N, C-alpha and C positions, 0 to 999 in steps of 0.2 A: 753660690758656690758651696760645695759640700766639703766638710773638714774630715781629715783622716789622720790617724797616728800610724806611722811606720816604725816597726821595731826591726832593726837590721842587725844581722850577725855576719861577720866576715869569715870566709874560709881562710885556710893558711895562705893561699895565693892572694886573697884580698888583703890580709894583714901585711904581706910583703909589699903590696902596692901602697898601702897606707904609710908604711915606714919609709918608702922611697919618696912619695910625693907630699906627705903631710896631710893633716886634717883639713886645712883650708881648701886644698885642691878637691877633696871629696865633697865638701859643702858646695863648692862652685859647680862641680859636675852634677850633683843632685839638682841644684837650682837651674842649671841649663836644661836638663832633661824635663823638669816639670814646667818651666817657662815655655819651652817649645810646644808643650801640650796644652797651654792655656792656664796653667796653675801657678801657684806661688808657694814658697817655703816660709812658714810662719816662724818656726824655730828648728834648730838642728843641734842636738847635744850628743857628744860621745859619752859612753858610760862604761863602768866596770861592772860586770855581772853577766846575767844570762843573755843580754843583748849588748851589742857594741855601740849602737847608736839609736837615738829616739828622734824622729822627725815628725813635726806637725805640719801638714800641708793643706792648702785649699785647692781643690780641683773641680772642674766643671760638672763631673758626674762619675758614677761608678765605672762605666766602661773606659773612660779616660784614665782613671786611677789604675784600673786593671792593666791597661796598656803599659803604664809606667812600671808597675810591679813586674810584669812579664819581662820587660827589657832588663830590669835590674837582676831578677832571678836567673834569666837565661845567660847572664855573663859568667856564672859559675864562681864569681868572686865574692858574692854577697847573697844572703838569703833574707828576704824582707817579708815580714808578716804585716798585714794591714788590718786596722780596726777602724770602723766608721764611727766618728764622734758626733754626738747629738748635742744641740744647745738645750737649755732649759725650756725655751719656747717650743722646740720640737717635741720634747717630752710632754709638755702640757698638751700639745695637739694630739699626741698619741693617747694620752690619758683621757681626753675628751671623747675618744671613739670607744664604743662599747660593743665589740664584736662578741657574738655567742661562741662559746667553746665548751666542748664536752671532754673532760680529761679521760685518759685511759682507765678502763675498769669501772666507769660510773654509768 
């Protein structure tokens, strides 16, 4: 499974829904969405700052994660940005590969 970080920001309508239903309802809704697509929620934290929530999830693949984000973003109540997370072992694997690259201007 691939791991992702979702940074979510609520619109004004999304905040109204959060105030009405509470945080636990939003965690449950996210968990239901991701579980239906074969994923799981590792952690879900609400925050004060540029993002309203940070969610770490395990999903089968990028296309499945994209489907979840499309569903969330199309609601109009939330905007979610996704970051692919890599394990130390995945970084080791990437470092072991040595592709040739020519930087611009050289």
